N, C-alpha and C positions, 0 to 999 in steps of 0.2 A: 503081528497084531494078536493081542490077547483078548480084547474086548472092543465092541463098538459103543458109541455114546449116543444116548438119547436124552433130549432136554425139552422140557415143557416150560416155556417162558411165559408167564402170565403177568398181568398188570398189578397183581398183588404179591404173588410169590413165584419162585423158580424152583423146579425140581429137575434133578439130572440123575441118570442111572447108566451104569456100566453093565454090558451084557455080553456073555461069551456066545460063541456060535451055537451052543447047545440050547441056549435061551436061559441060562442061569444068570441071575442078577448078582454081580459081585460086589458092587458098591452103590450107595445112594446118598445124595446130598441135596440139601434144601437151602434157598436164600431168598432174598427179597425180590422186589418187582424187576422183571427182566424184559420187559417190552419196551423197545426204544421209542415207540409212538408216544407212550404215556410218561415214561421215565427218563427218556433222553438217551443217546447212544452210550455215552460214557458211563453213566450209572447203570444201564442195562448190562453193558458188557462186564462191569465189575461184579455184579451180582450173579450173572451167569457163570463167570469164572470161579466164583466163590463156591457155588453149587458143585461145579465140575471137579474143582480140587478137593472138595469134601468126599465126593464119591471116589476119587482116586485114592485118597488116604484110607477110607474105610475098606477098599478093595486090596489094600496093601501093594498097589501097582505103582510102576513109574510112568510118568506122563507118556514116554516113548512106547509103552505097552498099548496105548490107546489109538485105535484105528479111526476109520471115518464116522462121523456123526450127522444126526439130524437135529435141527433146532426147530421146534414147532412153536408158533407164535401167531397171534392175531395180526392182520395186516401184511402177512408174508406175501400174499398175492399182489399187493399194491406196490410193495418195494422188495423185490426178491434178491437184491444185492446183499450178500452175506460178508462183504469185505470188513465191516465194522467189527464183526465178532472173530473173523478169521484171524486178524492181526492180534487181537487180545489172547487167543488161544496159542498162537505161535509164540507170543511173548512169554508164555507160561510153560514152553517146551512141548506142547502138543503139535500134531501135524497140521492143524487148521483146516483139515479136509471136512468141512461141514455145509450141508445144504439146508436151506429154509423150506418148511412145510406149513400148511394150514393147521392152526390149532384145532379146527373142527374135524380135520381128517384124523388128528392124533386122538381126539375124543372118540371118534368112531371106532378106531383100532384098539382103544383101550377096553372095548366092550365085546369085540369079536375079531376073529382072523379072517372072517369071510371076506371075499373081494368086493361084494356087492351089498348095498343096504342104505340105511338112512341115519342121520344124526341130528338132533335137536339140542341146542345149548341155550339155556336161559340163566344167566348170571346177572352181572351188571347190564350186560347187553343181551340180546337174542338173535339167534340165526339158525338156519337149518341147511343141510346138504343131502344130496343124493350121491352115492358112491357107486361107480362103475369101474371094474377091472382095477380096483385099488387106488383109483384117483377121483377127484372131485368132478362129477359130471354136471351138477347143478347146485347153485346156492340161492338162498333167499334170505332177505333181511340182513341183519348185521349192518344197518345203515346208519347207526348212531342215534343219540338221544333226541335230536331235534326232528328227524323225519322218519325214524324207524325204531327198532329194538322193542317192538310191541310184545307185551307180555313179560318183559324183562324185569330184573329187580329195580332198575331205574323206573321203568314205567309204572310198576306197582307202588313204589315209594313216592312218586310224584302225585299219584292220585290219592294216596293217603294224606299227604300234606293239603292238597286242594280240598278234599272233603272235610278235613279237620278244620281248616281255616274258614271254609264256607260256614260251617256250623257256628263257629266262634263269632263269625261276622253277622249271624242272624239270616243268612241267605239259604240255609238248608237245615234239615231236621237235625237234632242233636245226635251225635254219634260217639260211640266209645273212643273212636280214634282221636277225638280231640284231647281227652285226658291222657292217652297213651303218648301222643306227640309232645305234649307239655312236659310230662315226666321225662321223655327221652332228652328233651332240650334243657331241662333243669329250670323250667319257668313256672312260677307260681301263679295260680288264679287269684284275681282280686284287683280292685282298683279300676279307675277309668281314666282314658285319655282325655285331653282337652276337647276333642271332637265328640266325645261321648261314648266312643267305642271301648271295648275292654282293653286295659293296659296290656294284658297277655297277648292280644291279637297283634298289637304293634311289635311286641317282643319277639313273637314267632316270625313275623315278616322279616325283621332285621336279621335273626339268626339264619333263616333259609337263604336269604340273599347274600349272605357271606359264604355259602357253599358253592362249590362248582356244581353244575347241573347234575353230572353223574353221581355225585356224593348223595343224591336223594335216594339212592338205592338202600342207603343204610336205614331207611324207614319201612322198607318192605316187610320186615319181620312183623311190624305192628298190624298189618292186615291179618296175618295168620294168628296173631295173639288175640284179636278181638272176636272171639267166638260168639257166633249168633248175632253179631252187629249187622244191620242191614247194609250200611255202607261198605263195610269190610267184605261181606259176602258177594255183593255186586262186583266189587273191584276184582276179587279172586276169580269169579266166574267169567268176567270179561277177559282177564289174562288167559285162563285156560282155554277159552274159545279162540283168542288170537293164536295161541301156540298150536292148537288143533288145525287151525287154517294154514299155519306155517308148514305143518307136516303135509297138508294137502298140496301146498305149493310145490314141494319137491318129490312128492310120491309119484310113481310111474305105474300106469295101468299094466298089469301082468308081471311086475317085479315084486315078488313076495320075498322079503328078505329081513334080516335083523334090523332093529330100531335101537339106537343107543341114545340115551338121554344123559345130559351133563349140565353143569352150572348149578349154583345154590338153589334155584327154584325147582329144578327137575331131578336133581341127583339123589335127593331124599324124598321119601314117601310124604305126600301132603295132599291136600284137596286138589291143587293145581295139577300135580303130577298124576294123580289117580285119574282126573278127568281126561288128561291128554292121553294116558295109556288106553283108557276106555274107547276114545274116539279113534285112536290108531288102530286098536284090535277090530273096531267095527269096519274099518275100511277093507278088511280082508287082505291087505298088503303087507302084513307084519308077521314074520315067522316066530320071532322072539323079541322080548324087550329087555335091555340090560341098562342099569343106572350105574354111572362111574363118577367118582369123585373128582378126577383130573385126567390130563392126557398123557401122563408120563409112561404108562404101559404102551400106548400107541406110538409114542415117540421111539421106543425101543423096537417095536415091531417095524416100523419104518426104517430105522437105522439098519436092522438085520436084512431086510429086504433090499435096501439100497446097496448093502455089501454082497448081495448075491446068495444070501441065506434063506431058503424057503421057510415060511412060518406056518405050520400046520397046527392041528389041535394040540398035539403033544407039546410042541415048542411053546405055544401060547400059554398053555397051563404051567409050564415051567417058569415062564416070565412072571405070571401073575402070583403064582405061589411063592417063588423066591424072593420077589419084591416085597410081598406082605411081611416076610420075615425080616426085612431090613428097615421098614418104616418105623 
């Protein structure tokens, strides 16, 4: 065995990395959606295999040089059977020795090598975990757009649409979100419908109902773009409050440990991320806060540990540093 395999399979993109036992990343590959829940098993397996073979090619290795692997993805706890991807890997000449792990756990270990701590992820969805001894000790939210994912990209985007439409319908005060939404959808203002309402209102309604619910997350950036707008400010404040309460749901009295933030809403500096970090700091339960773009470093950490390789500060730094040079 020359290297272990770490894969971060998301609903939009998949990342694969090959790491030797010293923590040096030898190859990195990227492909499309690799989550079987959203993309289907056949498509997900094809994309994962594409990312893995790209990593092998860049590393200059043979498939037989690759040892056991970890596949981090959402929903792994619901359906832990990895048979669908093992067969695809074996068909490509790999061992097929792969285990599924939580994408949230991979996000956590992308920010720290410590065995205990917390992670909050707010992208299309939103969820939080507490980690103890390297495994998920408690999870909260991640319940989907209909009953959960509060503070997520979907949650923000849906409220942008509702507030923009309410203003256009005369049920709420004017908001900059209306113009931003119309521009995003390519809808022009002007004209009346037969019932007296703006023609743009009916056009927006038709366009939105053509989308899958989770696709409303595409409108979340509009709330961040509407600087100073009352409706946008309220939406973002409520999102930050919800995510701060999500941290409170997984926080454990006496456990002062790292907090890792991931997902498009929290991975980059924003008014929401800043408010969540401020609230977490105020709890007295956070030793440090790290923001990460994805879970591929954590997938590598999990793969090494699964192979019996200890990951300390030095190994973790080698993983992050060498991977940065391959991206």
